[in-house]
C-alpha positions as CSV (number, residue, x, y, z in Angstrom):
1,X,94.0,122.8,80.0
2,X,93.3,118.9,77.7
3,X,89.8,118.5,76.8
4,X,88.2,114.9,76.7
5,X,85.3,113.9,74.5
6,X,82.4,113.1,77.6
7,X,82.4,109.3,76.7
8,X,85.8,108.4,77.4
9,X,84.6,111.0,80.6
10,X,82.4,108.6,81.2
11,X,84.1,105.9,80.4
12,X,87.1,106.5,82.6
13,X,84.5,106.9,85.3
14,X,82.9,103.7,85.0
15,X,86.8,101.6,84.8
16,X,87.8,103.3,87.6
17,X,85.6,103.0,89.5
18,X,86.7,99.3,89.3
19,X,90.0,99.6,89.4
20,X,88.6,101.1,92.3
21,X,86.4,98.6,93.9
22,X,89.8,96.0,93.7
23,X,92.5,97.4,93.6
24,X,94.0,94.6,94.3
25,X,93.1,92.9,90.8
26,X,94.8,89.7,91.2
27,X,96.4,89.5,94.0
28,X,94.9,85.8,95.3
29,X,96.5,85.1,98.6
30,X,96.0,81.0,99.5
31,X,92.2,80.1,100.8
32,X,91.8,77.9,103.4
33,X,91.1,75.1,101.1
34,X,93.8,75.4,98.9
35,X,95.8,75.9,101.8
36,X,95.0,72.2,102.7
37,X,96.0,71.4,99.3
38,X,99.2,72.8,99.3
39,X,103.0,71.3,100.1
40,X,104.0,70.3,102.8
41,X,106.8,73.6,102.4
42,X,103.8,75.6,101.6
43,X,101.8,75.0,104.9
44,X,104.7,75.2,107.4
45,X,105.9,78.6,105.5
46,X,102.3,79.5,105.4
47,X,102.1,78.5,109.6
48,X,104.9,80.3,109.7
49,X,106.8,77.4,111.5
50,X,110.6,77.8,111.4
51,X,111.4,74.6,112.6
52,X,109.5,72.8,110.0
53,X,110.4,74.7,107.3
54,X,114.0,74.6,108.6
55,X,113.4,70.4,108.5
56,X,112.2,70.9,104.9
57,X,115.0,72.3,103.8
58,X,117.6,70.6,105.3
59,X,115.8,67.6,103.2
60,X,116.9,69.4,99.8
61,X,112.6,70.3,99.3
62,X,112.9,72.6,95.9
63,X,111.9,75.9,97.6
64,X,110.4,77.0,94.0
65,X,107.8,74.4,93.7
66,X,104.8,76.5,92.8
67,X,100.5,75.6,93.6
68,X,98.6,76.1,90.9
69,X,98.6,79.5,91.1
70,X,102.1,79.8,90.7
71,X,103.0,80.8,94.1
72,X,106.4,79.6,94.7
73,X,107.3,79.5,98.9
74,X,108.1,83.6,99.4
75,X,104.9,84.3,98.0
76,X,103.0,82.1,100.3
77,X,105.4,84.2,102.8
78,X,104.8,87.2,102.1
79,X,101.0,86.8,101.7
80,X,100.8,85.4,105.2
81,X,103.6,88.6,106.3
82,X,105.9,86.1,107.8
83,X,109.6,87.5,107.4
84,X,111.2,84.9,109.8
85,X,110.5,82.1,107.1
86,X,111.5,84.8,104.9
87,X,114.9,85.1,105.9
88,X,115.2,81.1,106.1
89,X,113.7,80.6,102.8
90,X,116.1,83.1,101.2
91,X,119.3,82.4,103.1
92,X,118.4,78.8,100.9
93,X,118.6,80.5,97.7
94,X,114.5,81.4,97.0
95,X,114.3,82.7,94.5
96,X,112.8,86.6,96.3
97,X,112.1,87.4,92.6
98,X,109.6,85.3,91.4
99,X,106.6,85.9,90.1
100,X,103.2,84.2,90.1
101,X,100.4,83.7,87.8
102,X,99.3,87.1,87.9
103,X,102.9,88.3,87.7
104,X,102.9,89.9,91.5
105,X,106.6,90.0,93.4
106,X,106.8,89.7,96.9
107,X,107.6,93.4,97.1
108,X,104.8,94.3,95.3
109,X,102.4,91.9,97.3
110,X,104.0,92.6,100.4
111,X,103.1,97.2,98.9
112,X,99.8,96.6,97.9
113,X,99.3,95.2,102.0
114,X,101.1,98.4,102.9
115,X,103.2,95.3,105.0
116,X,106.5,98.3,105.8
117,X,107.5,95.5,108.2
118,X,107.7,92.1,105.5
119,X,108.1,95.1,103.1
120,X,111.4,95.8,104.7
121,X,112.5,91.8,105.2
122,X,112.4,91.5,101.4
123,X,114.6,94.5,100.4
124,X,117.3,93.7,102.9
125,X,116.9,90.3,101.9
126,X,117.6,91.4,98.1
127,X,114.5,91.6,96.5
128,X,114.5,94.5,93.6
129,X,112.1,96.5,93.8
130,X,112.1,97.5,90.6
131,X,110.9,94.4,89.2
132,X,107.8,94.7,86.5
133,X,105.1,93.8,87.6
134,X,101.3,92.8,88.4
135,X,98.9,92.5,84.6
136,X,99.3,96.2,84.4
137,X,102.4,96.0,83.4
138,X,103.5,98.1,86.5
139,X,105.4,98.4,88.7
140,X,105.1,98.0,93.0
141,X,105.7,101.8,93.8
142,X,102.8,102.4,90.8
143,X,100.4,100.1,93.4
144,X,101.4,101.7,96.9
145,X,100.7,105.5,94.8
146,X,97.6,104.3,93.6
147,X,96.6,103.0,97.5
148,X,97.8,106.3,98.6
149,X,100.7,103.8,101.1
150,X,102.6,106.8,101.6
151,X,105.0,105.1,103.8
152,X,105.4,102.1,101.0
153,X,106.0,104.6,98.6
154,X,108.7,106.5,101.1
155,X,110.6,102.8,101.0
156,X,110.4,101.5,97.0
157,X,112.1,104.8,96.4
158,X,114.6,104.8,98.8
159,X,115.0,101.4,97.4
160,X,115.7,102.5,93.5
161,X,111.9,101.9,92.2
162,X,111.4,103.7,89.2
163,X,110.3,106.9,89.7
164,X,108.4,107.5,85.9
165,X,107.8,103.7,84.9
166,X,104.1,104.2,81.8
167,X,102.3,101.3,82.8
168,X,100.1,100.0,80.2
169,X,97.5,102.2,81.7
170,X,99.2,105.2,80.7
171,X,100.0,105.9,84.1
172,X,102.6,106.6,86.3
173,X,103.3,106.4,89.8
174,X,101.9,110.4,90.2
175,X,99.7,109.7,87.7
176,X,97.9,106.9,89.8
177,X,98.3,109.2,93.2
178,X,95.8,111.7,91.4
179,X,93.2,109.8,89.1
180,X,92.7,106.7,91.7
181,X,93.5,108.6,94.4
182,X,91.0,110.7,96.4
183,X,92.9,113.5,97.6
184,X,93.0,112.7,100.5
185,X,96.4,113.1,103.4
186,X,97.7,109.3,102.0
187,X,98.2,110.4,98.7
188,X,99.2,113.7,98.7
189,X,102.4,112.8,101.0
190,X,102.4,109.7,98.5
191,X,102.8,112.0,95.8
192,X,105.4,114.7,97.3
193,X,107.7,111.9,98.3
194,X,107.6,111.1,94.6
195,X,107.5,115.2,93.6
196,X,110.8,115.5,96.1
197,X,112.8,112.5,94.7
198,X,112.5,114.0,91.1
199,X,109.4,112.5,89.1
200,X,108.8,113.8,86.7
201,X,105.4,115.6,87.0
202,X,105.2,116.5,82.7
203,X,104.7,112.8,81.6
204,X,100.6,112.3,80.3
205,X,98.6,109.8,80.2
206,X,97.1,108.2,76.9
207,X,94.8,111.4,76.5
208,X,97.4,113.5,77.5
209,X,96.7,114.5,80.1
210,X,99.2,116.0,83.3
211,X,99.2,114.9,86.4
212,X,97.9,118.4,87.6
213,X,95.1,118.9,85.0
214,X,94.2,115.7,86.6
215,X,94.2,117.9,90.0
216,X,92.9,121.0,88.6
217,X,89.4,118.6,86.9
218,X,88.9,117.4,90.2
219,X,89.5,120.0,92.6
220,X,92.2,118.7,94.7
221,X,93.7,122.3,96.5
222,X,96.3,119.7,98.0
223,X,97.4,118.0,95.8
224,X,97.5,121.5,93.3
225,X,99.9,122.8,95.6
226,X,102.3,119.7,94.9
227,X,102.2,119.3,91.8
228,X,102.6,123.0,91.1
229,X,106.1,123.6,92.7
């Protein structure tokens, strides 16, 4: 088993605690004050005003106009979980794969929120599960595995999300399901979905530690069983 210096273990543990405290670091839903300053289109999208949105679309409003945080109408719809409005925007030609200022798309926003209904709609309409998103150069699948959102993990796998993408922390979705999980049922289900879909269990982190070794180091017995198959 790979041995990691104590100083790295301490720093790694500190970093993990920060990530666990702020699992959606970078995702910034609009505040009440920001909503007041938004364009009419964004306000109506946030409110789920389908009639108002339809009128603005008919008037030719720019669907890719963005607020100060580069959030377009589709991002506002995602944060507000307004599926019907998203359908309107998609039909009118809005970019469903646009990235806001922290490189989040609507698929990742829905994945982090565990919003399976909005996610299903976004994927149905053509949003991609393959986008590289976030400050960590990750994917929606990595974010979902991190949080133990196992239903979302399965949906993204079925939508063709890259199983073995390595983010700039040198972690895959499978590694994150272990190192950022608690070894409980939700993270175990996420890992099982990944393993059954063919995720590569031999990919290690930047220190050469495999997902199985991480599970053993944490004494995650059920996770060990899943990763040992």
